[in-house]
ROFI-318333 format. One record per atom (N, C-alpha, C, O, CB): residue in one letter; atom name; x, y, z. Coordinates in Angstrom, 1 decimal. Glycine has a CB too. Layout:
N
<atom a CA <X Y Z>>
...
This chain:
115
<atom m N <-3.9 -65.6 -59.7>>
<atom m CA <-3.9 -64.6 -58.8>>
<atom m C <-2.7 -63.7 -58.9>>
<atom m O <-2.8 -62.7 -58.4>>
<atom m CB <-4.0 -65.1 -57.7>>
<atom k N <-1.4 -64.1 -59.6>>
<atom k CA <-0.6 -63.1 -60.2>>
<atom k C <-1.2 -62.1 -61.1>>
<atom k O <-0.9 -61.0 -60.8>>
<atom k CB <0.5 -63.7 -60.8>>
<atom k N <-1.8 -62.3 -62.1>>
<atom k CA <-2.8 -61.8 -62.7>>
<atom k C <-3.2 -60.4 -62.4>>
<atom k O <-2.9 -59.3 -62.9>>
<atom k CB <-3.8 -62.6 -62.4>>
<atom s N <-4.2 -60.8 -61.2>>
<atom s CA <-5.0 -59.5 -61.0>>
<atom s C <-4.1 -59.1 -59.9>>
<atom s O <-4.5 -58.1 -59.4>>
<atom s CB <-6.7 -59.5 -60.6>>
<atom a N <-3.0 -59.6 -59.3>>
<atom a CA <-2.4 -58.6 -58.7>>
<atom a C <-1.9 -57.5 -59.6>>
<atom a O <-2.0 -56.3 -59.4>>
<atom a CB <-1.4 -59.1 -57.9>>
<atom v N <-1.4 -58.1 -60.6>>
<atom v CA <-1.0 -56.8 -61.5>>
<atom v C <-1.8 -55.8 -62.2>>
<atom v O <-1.5 -54.7 -62.6>>
<atom v CB <-0.4 -57.2 -62.5>>
<atom i N <-3.1 -56.4 -62.2>>
<atom i CA <-4.3 -55.7 -62.6>>
<atom i C <-4.0 -54.8 -61.4>>
<atom i O <-3.1 -54.0 -61.7>>
<atom i CB <-5.9 -56.6 -62.8>>
<atom y N <-4.7 -54.6 -59.9>>
<atom y CA <-5.1 -54.1 -59.0>>
<atom y C <-3.9 -53.2 -59.1>>
<atom y O <-4.3 -52.1 -59.1>>
<atom y CB <-5.5 -54.8 -58.0>>
<atom t N <-2.3 -53.3 -59.0>>
<atom t CA <-1.4 -52.9 -59.2>>
<atom t C <-1.4 -51.6 -60.3>>
<atom t O <-0.8 -50.6 -59.9>>
<atom t CB <-0.7 -53.8 -59.3>>
<atom i N <-1.8 -51.7 -61.3>>
<atom i CA <-1.8 -50.7 -62.6>>
<atom i C <-3.0 -49.8 -62.0>>
<atom i O <-2.9 -48.5 -62.1>>
<atom i CB <-2.2 -51.5 -64.3>>
<atom l N <-4.2 -50.6 -61.5>>
<atom l CA <-5.0 -49.8 -61.7>>
<atom l C <-5.0 -49.0 -60.4>>
<atom l O <-5.6 -47.9 -60.8>>
<atom l CB <-6.3 -50.5 -62.2>>
<atom f N <-4.7 -48.9 -59.2>>
<atom f CA <-4.2 -48.0 -58.4>>
<atom f C <-3.1 -47.1 -58.5>>
<atom f O <-3.2 -46.1 -57.8>>
<atom f CB <-3.9 -48.5 -57.7>>
<atom l N <-2.0 -47.3 -59.5>>
<atom l CA <-1.1 -46.6 -60.0>>
<atom l C <-2.0 -45.5 -60.8>>
<atom l O <-2.3 -44.4 -60.3>>
<atom l CB <-0.1 -47.5 -60.7>>
<atom f N <-2.4 -45.9 -61.8>>
<atom f CA <-3.6 -45.4 -62.8>>
<atom f C <-4.2 -44.0 -62.0>>
<atom f O <-4.0 -42.8 -62.2>>
<atom f CB <-5.0 -46.7 -63.0>>
<atom i N <-5.0 -44.7 -61.0>>
<atom i CA <-5.8 -43.8 -60.3>>
<atom i C <-5.2 -42.9 -59.1>>
<atom i O <-6.0 -42.2 -58.6>>
<atom i CB <-6.8 -44.4 -59.9>>
<atom g N <-3.7 -43.1 -58.6>>
<atom g CA <-3.0 -42.1 -58.3>>
<atom g C <-2.5 -41.1 -59.4>>
<atom g O <-1.8 -40.1 -59.3>>
<atom g CB <-2.1 -42.6 -57.5>>
<atom l N <-2.8 -41.4 -60.0>>
<atom l CA <-1.6 -40.4 -61.3>>
<atom l C <-2.6 -39.3 -61.4>>
<atom l O <-2.3 -38.1 -61.1>>
<atom l CB <-1.2 -41.2 -63.3>>
<atom i N <-4.2 -39.9 -62.2>>
<atom i CA <-5.1 -39.1 -61.7>>
<atom i C <-4.9 -37.9 -60.7>>
<atom i O <-4.6 -36.8 -61.0>>
<atom i CB <-5.8 -40.0 -61.4>>
<atom g N <-5.3 -38.4 -59.2>>
<atom g CA <-5.1 -38.1 -58.0>>
<atom g C <-4.1 -36.3 -58.1>>
<atom g O <-4.3 -35.1 -57.8>>
<atom g CB <-4.3 -39.5 -57.4>>
<atom f N <-3.4 -37.2 -58.6>>
<atom f CA <-2.2 -35.8 -58.4>>
<atom f C <-1.9 -35.0 -59.7>>
<atom f O <-1.0 -34.2 -60.0>>
<atom f CB <-0.5 -36.4 -58.0>>
<atom a N <-2.8 -35.4 -60.5>>
<atom a CA <-2.6 -34.6 -61.9>>
<atom a C <-3.7 -33.4 -61.6>>
<atom a O <-4.9 -33.7 -61.6>>
<atom a CB <-3.0 -35.7 -63.5>>
<atom g N <-3.2 -32.1 -61.4>>
<atom g CA <-3.8 -31.3 -61.0>>
<atom g C <-3.3 -29.8 -61.7>>
<atom g O <-2.3 -29.6 -62.3>>
<atom g CB <-3.6 -31.5 -59.7>>
<atom e N <-4.0 -29.0 -61.6>>
<atom e CA <-3.1 -27.6 -61.8>>
<atom e C <-1.8 -27.4 -61.6>>
<atom e O <-1.3 -27.6 -60.5>>
<atom e CB <-3.5 -26.7 -61.0>>
<atom l N <-1.0 -27.0 -63.0>>
<atom l CA <0.8 -26.9 -62.6>>
<atom l C <0.7 -25.6 -61.7>>
<atom l O <0.0 -24.6 -61.8>>
<atom l CB <2.0 -26.6 -64.1>>
<atom p N <1.7 -25.9 -60.7>>
<atom p CA <2.0 -24.4 -60.3>>
<atom p C <2.1 -23.1 -61.1>>
<atom p O <2.5 -23.1 -62.3>>
<atom p CB <3.1 -24.4 -59.9>>
<atom k N <1.7 -22.1 -60.6>>
<atom k CA <2.1 -20.6 -61.4>>
<atom k C <3.6 -20.4 -61.4>>
<atom k O <4.3 -20.9 -60.6>>
<atom k CB <1.4 -19.1 -60.7>>
<atom n N <3.8 -19.9 -62.1>>
<atom n CA <5.3 -19.7 -62.6>>
<atom n C <5.3 -18.4 -61.6>>
<atom n O <4.3 -17.8 -61.3>>
<atom n CB <5.6 -19.5 -64.5>>
<atom s N <6.5 -18.2 -61.3>>
<atom s CA <7.2 -17.4 -59.9>>
<atom s C <7.1 -16.2 -60.8>>
<atom s O <7.1 -15.4 -59.9>>
<atom s CB <8.8 -17.9 -59.2>>
<atom k N <7.2 -15.7 -61.7>>
<atom k CA <7.4 -14.6 -62.4>>
<atom k C <6.1 -14.1 -62.6>>
<atom k O <6.1 -12.9 -62.9>>
<atom k CB <8.1 -14.8 -63.6>>
<atom d N <4.9 -14.7 -62.5>>
<atom d CA <3.4 -14.1 -62.8>>
<atom d C <3.2 -13.5 -61.8>>
<atom d O <4.1 -13.8 -61.0>>
<atom d CB <2.2 -15.0 -63.1>>
<atom k N <2.3 -12.7 -61.4>>
<atom k CA <1.6 -11.6 -60.3>>
<atom k C <0.3 -11.3 -60.6>>
<atom k O <0.1 -11.3 -61.8>>
<atom k CB <2.4 -10.2 -60.1>>
<atom t N <-0.4 -11.0 -60.1>>
<atom t CA <-1.7 -10.8 -60.1>>
<atom t C <-2.5 -9.3 -59.4>>
<atom t O <-2.5 -8.9 -58.2>>
<atom t CB <-2.0 -12.1 -59.4>>
<atom v N <-3.0 -8.9 -60.6>>
<atom v CA <-2.9 -7.2 -60.3>>
<atom v C <-4.6 -6.9 -60.3>>
<atom v O <-5.4 -7.2 -61.2>>
<atom v CB <-1.8 -6.1 -61.8>>
<atom i N <-4.7 -6.2 -59.3>>
<atom i CA <-6.2 -6.0 -59.0>>
<atom i C <-6.5 -4.5 -59.0>>
<atom i O <-6.2 -3.8 -58.0>>
<atom i CB <-6.6 -6.7 -57.4>>
<atom i N <-7.0 -4.0 -60.4>>
<atom i CA <-7.6 -2.4 -60.5>>
<atom i C <-9.1 -2.3 -60.4>>
<atom i O <-10.1 -2.8 -60.9>>
<atom i CB <-7.2 -1.7 -61.8>>
<atom s N <-8.8 -1.1 -59.3>>
<atom s CA <-10.4 -0.5 -59.2>>
<atom s C <-10.5 0.8 -59.1>>
<atom s O <-9.7 1.4 -58.4>>
<atom s CB <-11.1 -1.0 -58.0>>
<atom g N <-11.2 1.4 -59.6>>
<atom g CA <-11.6 2.6 -59.6>>
<atom g C <-12.9 3.2 -60.1>>
<atom g O <-13.8 2.4 -60.4>>
<atom g CB <-10.8 3.1 -60.1>>
<atom s N <-13.1 4.6 -60.3>>
<atom s CA <-14.0 5.4 -60.7>>
<atom s C <-13.7 6.2 -62.8>>
<atom s O <-12.6 6.5 -63.2>>
<atom s CB <-14.0 6.6 -59.3>>
<atom i N <-14.8 6.2 -63.4>>
<atom i CA <-14.9 6.9 -64.4>>
<atom i C <-15.5 8.2 -64.5>>
<atom i O <-16.7 8.1 -64.1>>
<atom i CB <-15.4 6.2 -65.1>>
<atom s N <-15.3 9.1 -64.7>>
<atom s CA <-16.2 10.5 -65.2>>
<atom s C <-15.8 11.3 -66.5>>
<atom s O <-14.8 11.2 -67.3>>
<atom s CB <-16.0 11.7 -64.1>>
<atom d N <-17.0 12.1 -66.5>>
<atom d CA <-16.8 12.6 -67.6>>
<atom d C <-15.6 14.0 -67.1>>
<atom d O <-15.9 14.6 -66.1>>
<atom d CB <-18.3 12.9 -68.5>>
<atom k N <-14.6 14.4 -67.8>>
<atom k CA <-13.9 15.7 -67.3>>
<atom k C <-14.0 17.1 -67.5>>
<atom k O <-13.1 17.9 -67.1>>
<atom k CB <-12.9 15.6 -67.5>>
<atom s N <-15.2 17.4 -68.2>>
<atom s CA <-16.2 18.5 -68.0>>
<atom s C <-17.1 18.9 -66.8>>
<atom s O <-17.1 19.9 -66.0>>
<atom s CB <-17.1 18.4 -68.9>>
<atom s N <-18.0 17.8 -66.8>>
<atom s CA <-18.8 17.8 -66.0>>
<atom s C <-18.8 17.0 -64.7>>
<atom s O <-19.8 17.0 -63.9>>
<atom s CB <-19.5 17.7 -66.6>>
<atom n N <-17.9 16.3 -64.7>>
<atom n CA <-17.6 15.4 -63.2>>
<atom n C <-18.3 14.3 -62.9>>
<atom n O <-18.2 13.5 -61.9>>
<atom n CB <-17.9 16.3 -62.0>>
<atom e N <-19.4 14.2 -64.4>>
<atom e CA <-20.6 13.2 -63.8>>
<atom e C <-19.8 12.0 -64.2>>
<atom e O <-19.0 11.9 -65.1>>
<atom e CB <-22.4 13.3 -64.6>>
<atom y N <-20.2 10.8 -63.2>>
<atom y CA <-19.7 9.4 -63.6>>
<atom y C <-20.4 8.8 -64.6>>
<atom y O <-21.6 8.7 -64.8>>
<atom y CB <-19.8 8.5 -62.6>>
<atom l N <-19.3 8.3 -65.4>>
<atom l CA <-19.8 7.5 -66.7>>
<atom l C <-20.3 5.8 -66.5>>
<atom l O <-19.7 4.8 -66.3>>
<atom l CB <-18.5 7.6 -67.8>>
<atom a N <-21.5 6.1 -66.6>>
<atom a CA <-21.9 4.0 -67.0>>
<atom a C <-21.7 3.7 -68.3>>
<atom a O <-21.7 4.6 -69.2>>
<atom a CB <-23.8 3.3 -66.8>>
<atom g N <-21.3 2.4 -68.7>>
<atom g CA <-20.9 1.4 -69.8>>
<atom g C <-19.5 2.0 -70.3>>
<atom g O <-19.4 2.0 -71.5>>
<atom g CB <-22.0 1.4 -71.0>>
<atom v N <-18.5 2.4 -69.6>>
<atom v CA <-17.5 2.3 -70.3>>
<atom v C <-16.2 1.1 -70.4>>
<atom v O <-15.7 0.4 -69.5>>
<atom v CB <-17.2 3.5 -70.0>>
<atom k N <-16.0 1.3 -71.6>>
<atom k CA <-15.5 -0.4 -71.9>>
<atom k C <-13.7 -0.2 -71.4>>
<atom k O <-13.0 0.8 -71.7>>
<atom k CB <-15.7 -0.9 -74.1>>
<atom i N <-13.4 -1.2 -70.8>>
<atom i CA <-12.2 -1.2 -70.3>>
<atom i C <-11.8 -2.4 -70.5>>
<atom i O <-12.3 -3.4 -70.0>>
<atom i CB <-12.1 -0.9 -69.1>>
<atom a N <-10.7 -2.4 -71.6>>
<atom a CA <-10.1 -3.7 -72.2>>
<atom a C <-8.9 -3.4 -71.9>>
<atom a O <-8.4 -2.2 -71.9>>
<atom a CB <-10.4 -4.1 -73.6>>
<atom c N <-8.3 -4.6 -71.8>>
<atom c CA <-7.0 -5.4 -72.0>>
<atom c C <-6.5 -6.3 -72.9>>
<atom c O <-6.6 -7.5 -72.7>>
<atom c CB <-6.8 -6.0 -71.2>>
<atom a N <-6.0 -5.8 -74.2>>
<atom a CA <-5.7 -6.7 -74.9>>
<atom a C <-4.5 -7.2 -75.2>>
<atom a O <-4.1 -7.0 -76.4>>
<atom a CB <-6.2 -6.5 -75.6>>
<atom t N <-3.9 -7.9 -74.4>>
<atom t CA <-2.6 -8.8 -74.4>>
<atom t C <-3.3 -9.6 -73.8>>
<atom t O <-3.4 -10.7 -74.4>>
<atom t CB <-1.3 -8.4 -73.8>>
<atom c N <-4.0 -9.4 -72.4>>
<atom c CA <-4.5 -10.6 -71.9>>
<atom c C <-6.3 -11.1 -72.2>>
<atom c O <-6.9 -12.1 -71.8>>
<atom c CB <-4.2 -10.4 -70.2>>
<atom q N <-6.8 -10.0 -73.2>>
<atom q CA <-7.7 -10.3 -73.9>>
<atom q C <-9.3 -10.7 -72.5>>
<atom q O <-10.1 -11.7 -72.3>>
<atom q CB <-7.0 -11.7 -74.8>>
<atom k N <-9.1 -9.6 -71.8>>
<atom k CA <-10.1 -9.4 -70.8>>
<atom k C <-11.1 -8.1 -70.7>>
<atom k O <-10.4 -7.1 -70.6>>
<atom k CB <-9.3 -9.4 -69.6>>
<atom i N <-12.2 -7.8 -70.7>>
<atom i CA <-12.6 -6.5 -71.4>>
<atom i C <-13.9 -6.5 -69.8>>
<atom i O <-14.0 -7.6 -69.3>>
<atom i CB <-13.4 -6.8 -73.6>>
<atom v N <-14.4 -5.6 -69.3>>
<atom v CA <-15.0 -5.5 -68.4>>
<atom v C <-15.5 -3.9 -68.5>>
<atom v O <-14.9 -3.1 -69.1>>
<atom v CB <-14.2 -6.1 -67.4>>
<atom y N <-17.0 -3.6 -67.7>>
<atom y CA <-17.6 -2.1 -68.4>>
<atom y C <-18.0 -2.0 -66.9>>
<atom y O <-18.3 -2.8 -66.1>>
<atom y CB <-19.2 -2.1 -69.9>>
<atom s N <-17.7 -0.3 -66.8>>
<atom s CA <-18.0 0.3 -65.5>>
<atom s C <-19.5 0.1 -65.4>>
<atom s O <-20.2 -0.3 -66.3>>
<atom s CB <-17.6 1.9 -65.4>>
<atom d N <-19.9 0.4 -64.1>>
<atom d CA <-21.1 0.4 -63.7>>
<atom d C <-22.1 1.3 -63.4>>
<atom d O <-21.7 2.3 -64.0>>
<atom d CB <-21.0 0.0 -62.9>>
<atom l N <-23.2 1.6 -62.9>>
<atom l CA <-24.0 2.6 -62.9>>
<atom l C <-23.6 3.9 -62.7>>
<atom l O <-23.9 4.9 -63.3>>
<atom l CB <-24.9 2.4 -62.2>>
<atom d N <-22.8 3.8 -61.7>>
<atom d CA <-22.5 4.3 -60.5>>
<atom d C <-20.5 5.0 -61.6>>
<atom d O <-20.0 6.0 -61.2>>
<atom d CB <-22.5 2.6 -58.9>>
<atom g N <-20.1 4.5 -62.4>>
<atom g CA <-18.9 4.7 -63.1>>
<atom g C <-17.9 4.4 -62.8>>
<atom g O <-17.0 4.9 -63.3>>
<atom g CB <-18.7 5.7 -63.3>>
<atom k N <-17.6 2.9 -61.4>>
<atom k CA <-16.8 2.4 -61.1>>
<atom k C <-17.0 1.3 -61.6>>
<atom k O <-18.0 0.8 -61.9>>
<atom k CB <-16.5 2.4 -60.2>>
<atom f N <-15.1 0.5 -61.7>>
<atom f CA <-15.3 -0.4 -62.3>>
<atom f C <-14.1 -1.4 -61.0>>
<atom f O <-13.7 -1.1 -59.9>>
<atom f CB <-14.9 -0.1 -64.0>>
<atom f N <-13.9 -2.7 -61.8>>
<atom f CA <-13.0 -3.8 -61.2>>
<atom f C <-12.4 -4.4 -62.5>>
<atom f O <-12.8 -4.4 -63.7>>
<atom f CB <-14.0 -5.0 -60.3>>
<atom i N <-11.4 -4.7 -62.0>>
<atom i CA <-10.4 -5.7 -63.1>>
<atom i C <-9.5 -6.7 -62.3>>
<atom i O <-8.9 -6.2 -61.3>>
<atom i CB <-9.2 -4.8 -64.2>>
<atom y N <-9.4 -7.7 -62.6>>
<atom y CA <-8.7 -9.0 -62.5>>
<atom y C <-7.7 -9.1 -63.1>>
<atom y O <-8.1 -9.6 -64.2>>
<atom y CB <-9.3 -10.0 -62.8>>
<atom l N <-6.5 -9.0 -63.2>>
<atom l CA <-5.3 -9.7 -63.9>>
<atom l C <-4.2 -10.3 -63.7>>
<atom l O <-3.4 -10.0 -62.9>>
<atom l CB <-5.0 -9.3 -64.4>>
<atom e N <-4.0 -11.2 -64.5>>
<atom e CA <-2.9 -12.5 -64.0>>
<atom e C <-2.1 -12.0 -65.2>>
<atom e O <-2.3 -12.0 -66.4>>
<atom e CB <-3.5 -14.6 -64.2>>
<atom v N <-0.9 -11.3 -64.6>>
<atom v CA <0.4 -10.7 -65.9>>
<atom v C <1.4 -11.4 -65.1>>
<atom v O <1.5 -11.7 -63.9>>
<atom v CB <0.9 -8.8 -66.3>>
<atom k N <2.3 -11.4 -66.6>>
<atom k CA <3.8 -11.5 -66.5>>
<atom k C <4.6 -10.6 -65.7>>
<atom k O <4.2 -9.5 -65.5>>
<atom k CB <4.4 -11.4 -67.9>>
<atom a N <5.6 -10.8 -65.3>>
<atom a CA <6.4 -9.8 -64.9>>
<atom a C <6.7 -8.7 -65.5>>
<atom a O <6.4 -7.6 -65.2>>
<atom a CB <7.5 -10.1 -64.7>>
<atom d N <7.5 -9.3 -66.9>>
<atom d CA <8.2 -8.3 -67.8>>
<atom d C <7.0 -8.4 -68.9>>
<atom d O <7.4 -8.6 -70.0>>
<atom d CB <9.8 -8.7 -68.4>>
<atom e N <5.9 -8.3 -68.6>>
<atom e CA <4.7 -8.1 -70.0>>
<atom e C <4.4 -6.3 -69.7>>
<atom e O <4.1 -5.7 -68.7>>
<atom e CB <2.6 -9.4 -69.7>>
<atom n N <4.5 -5.9 -70.9>>
<atom n CA <4.0 -4.4 -70.9>>
<atom n C <2.6 -4.6 -71.3>>
<atom n O <2.4 -4.9 -72.5>>
<atom n CB <4.7 -3.4 -71.9>>
<atom l N <1.7 -4.5 -70.5>>
<atom l CA <0.1 -4.4 -70.4>>
<atom l C <-0.7 -2.8 -70.4>>
<atom l O <-0.2 -1.9 -69.7>>
<atom l CB <-0.3 -5.1 -68.8>>
<atom t N <-1.4 -2.7 -71.0>>
<atom t CA <-2.2 -1.3 -71.0>>
<atom t C <-3.4 -1.6 -70.9>>
<atom t O <-3.8 -2.7 -71.4>>
<atom t CB <-2.1 -0.2 -72.1>>
<atom l N <-4.3 -0.7 -70.3>>
<atom l CA <-5.8 -0.8 -70.4>>
<atom l C <-6.1 0.4 -71.0>>
<atom l O <-5.5 1.5 -70.7>>
<atom l CB <-6.6 -1.0 -69.2>>
<atom e N <-7.0 0.3 -71.8>>
<atom e CA <-7.6 1.2 -73.0>>
<atom e C <-9.2 1.3 -72.3>>
<atom e O <-9.9 0.3 -72.1>>
<atom e CB <-7.5 0.3 -74.7>>
<atom f N <-9.5 2.7 -71.9>>
<atom f CA <-10.7 3.4 -71.3>>
<atom f C <-11.4 4.0 -72.7>>
<atom f O <-10.9 4.9 -73.3>>
<atom f CB <-10.1 4.7 -70.1>>
<atom s N <-12.7 3.2 -72.9>>
<atom s CA <-13.7 3.9 -74.2>>
<atom s C <-15.0 3.7 -73.8>>
<atom s O <-15.5 2.9 -73.0>>
<atom s CB <-13.6 3.1 -75.7>>
<atom q N <-15.6 4.9 -74.7>>
<atom q CA <-17.2 4.9 -74.8>>
<atom q C <-17.3 6.2 -75.7>>
<atom q O <-16.7 7.3 -75.7>>
<atom q CB <-18.3 5.0 -73.1>>
<atom v N <-19.0 5.5 -76.9>>
<atom v CA <-19.0 6.5 -77.8>>
<atom v C <-19.1 7.8 -77.2>>
<atom v O <-19.6 8.1 -76.1>>
<atom v CB <-20.0 6.2 -78.6>>
<atom g N <-18.5 8.7 -78.2>>
<atom g CA <-18.8 10.1 -77.6>>
<atom g C <-17.4 10.6 -77.0>>
<atom g O <-17.0 11.8 -77.3>>
<atom g CB <-20.0 10.2 -76.4>>
<atom y N <-16.6 9.8 -76.3>>
<atom y CA <-15.6 10.1 -75.8>>
<atom y C <-13.8 9.8 -76.5>>
<atom y O <-13.5 8.8 -77.1>>
<atom y CB <-15.9 9.5 -74.6>>
<atom s N <-13.1 11.0 -76.1>>
<atom s CA <-11.8 9.7 -76.7>>
<atom s C <-11.4 8.8 -75.9>>
<atom s O <-12.0 8.7 -74.8>>
<atom s CB <-10.3 10.2 -77.1>>
<atom t N <-10.2 7.8 -76.2>>
<atom t CA <-9.8 7.1 -76.0>>
<atom t C <-9.2 7.4 -74.7>>
<atom t O <-9.3 8.7 -74.5>>
<atom t CB <-9.4 6.8 -76.9>>
<atom k N <-8.8 6.9 -73.8>>
<atom k CA <-7.6 7.2 -72.9>>
<atom k C <-6.9 5.7 -72.5>>
<atom k O <-7.7 4.8 -72.3>>
<atom k CB <-8.1 8.3 -71.5>>
<atom t N <-5.6 5.5 -72.5>>
<atom t CA <-5.1 4.5 -72.5>>
<atom t C <-3.9 4.7 -71.3>>
<atom t O <-3.2 5.7 -71.1>>
<atom t CB <-4.7 4.2 -73.9>>
<atom l N <-3.9 3.4 -70.3>>
<atom l CA <-3.3 3.6 -68.9>>
<atom l C <-2.1 2.5 -69.4>>
<atom l O <-2.3 1.7 -70.2>>
<atom l CB <-4.4 3.2 -67.3>>
<atom d N <-0.9 2.8 -68.8>>
<atom d CA <0.0 1.7 -68.7>>
<atom d C <0.0 0.8 -67.0>>
<atom d O <0.3 1.3 -66.0>>
<atom d CB <1.4 2.6 -69.0>>
<atom v N <-0.2 -0.5 -67.2>>
<atom v CA <-0.1 -0.8 -66.0>>
<atom v C <0.9 -1.7 -65.6>>
<atom v O <0.7 -2.1 -64.4>>
<atom v CB <-1.1 -1.2 -65.7>>
<atom k N <1.9 -2.2 -66.1>>
<atom k CA <3.3 -2.4 -66.0>>
<atom k C <4.0 -1.3 -64.4>>
<atom k O <4.8 -1.7 -63.6>>
<atom k CB <4.1 -1.9 -67.7>>
<atom g N <3.3 0.0 -64.5>>
<atom g CA <3.6 0.8 -63.3>>
<atom g C <3.1 0.3 -61.8>>
<atom g O <3.6 0.5 -60.7>>
<atom g CB <3.1 2.2 -63.6>>
<atom f N <1.8 -0.5 -62.2>>
<atom f CA <1.1 -1.1 -60.6>>
<atom f C <1.8 -2.7 -60.6>>
<atom f O <1.8 -3.7 -61.3>>
<atom f CB <-1.4 -1.2 -60.5>>
<atom q N <2.8 -2.2 -58.9>>
<atom q CA <3.4 -3.2 -58.7>>
<atom q C <2.4 -4.0 -57.9>>
<atom q O <2.3 -5.2 -58.2>>
<atom q CB <4.7 -2.9 -58.3>>
<atom t N <1.7 -3.4 -56.9>>
<atom t CA <0.3 -4.0 -56.3>>
<atom t C <-0.6 -3.9 -56.7>>
<atom t O <-0.6 -3.4 -57.8>>
<atom t CB <-0.1 -3.7 -55.3>>
<atom n N <-1.9 -4.3 -56.1>>
<atom n CA <-3.1 -3.7 -56.2>>
<atom n C <-3.2 -2.1 -56.1>>
<atom n O <-2.5 -1.3 -55.6>>
<atom n CB <-3.8 -4.2 -55.0>>
<atom s N <-4.3 -1.9 -57.0>>
<atom s CA <-4.7 -0.5 -57.1>>
<atom s C <-6.0 0.0 -56.9>>
<atom s O <-6.9 -0.2 -57.8>>
<atom s CB <-4.3 -0.1 -58.2>>
<atom s N <-6.2 0.7 -55.8>>
<atom s CA <-8.1 1.1 -56.1>>
<atom s C <-7.7 2.7 -55.7>>
<atom s O <-6.8 3.4 -55.4>>
<atom s CB <-9.7 0.2 -54.5>>
<atom d N <-9.1 2.7 -56.1>>
<atom d CA <-9.5 4.2 -56.1>>
<atom d C <-8.7 5.3 -57.6>>
<atom d O <-8.5 6.5 -57.6>>
<atom d CB <-9.0 4.8 -54.4>>
<atom l N <-8.5 4.4 -58.3>>
<atom l CA <-8.2 4.8 -59.4>>
<atom l C <-9.4 6.1 -60.1>>
<atom l O <-10.6 6.0 -60.1>>
<atom l CB <-8.0 3.5 -60.2>>
<atom y N <-8.7 6.8 -60.4>>
<atom y CA <-9.9 8.0 -61.0>>
<atom y C <-9.1 8.5 -62.2>>
<atom y O <-8.1 9.2 -62.3>>
<atom y CB <-10.4 9.4 -59.9>>
<atom i N <-10.5 7.6 -63.3>>
<atom i CA <-10.4 8.1 -64.8>>
<atom i C <-11.3 9.0 -65.4>>
<atom i O <-12.5 8.8 -65.2>>
<atom i CB <-10.4 7.0 -65.7>>
<atom d N <-11.0 10.4 -66.2>>
<atom d CA <-11.6 10.8 -66.6>>
<atom d C <-11.4 11.1 -67.9>>
<atom d O <-10.3 11.2 -68.4>>
<atom d CB <-11.7 11.5 -65.9>>
<atom l N <-12.8 11.1 -68.8>>
<atom l CA <-12.6 11.0 -70.8>>
<atom l C <-12.9 12.1 -70.9>>
<atom l O <-13.4 12.7 -69.9>>
<atom l CB <-13.6 10.0 -72.1>>
<atom e N <-12.7 12.9 -72.2>>
<atom e CA <-12.8 14.1 -72.9>>
<atom e C <-14.0 13.8 -74.0>>
<atom e O <-13.9 12.9 -74.8>>
<atom e CB <-11.3 14.5 -73.7>>
<atom s N <-15.0 14.5 -73.8>>
<atom s CA <-16.0 14.5 -75.0>>
<atom s C <-15.4 14.5 -76.1>>
<atom s O <-14.3 14.9 -76.0>>
<atom s CB <-16.8 15.4 -75.1>>
<atom e N <-15.7 14.1 -77.3>>
<atom e CA <-14.7 14.2 -78.8>>
<atom e C <-16.0 15.9 -79.2>>
<atom e O <-15.9 16.5 -80.2>>
<atom e CB <-14.8 11.9 -80.4>>
């Protein structure tokens, strides 16, 4: 009888620990930045599709859609210096510093110059 009570107690403790073992809370210094906008050709003002938007530090890449619009969701540390690179074949690469964005930014307008 005592042996089965000990086994049940250990089993319930184990199941309880598994139930509470979840994702650790985020560091309070982390923040979420959502950046969206549109990309166009500087000389013709036509929207550019397929522009690569890369964040090297957080290893995230997205591409602009057919209307030149993009959306990127980043989890960043408050002290981290992040940059986004906008590049497409035939255009010079443009770099944008993300650290300046304290809150979510939308309707960003990026224009790329042809090479």
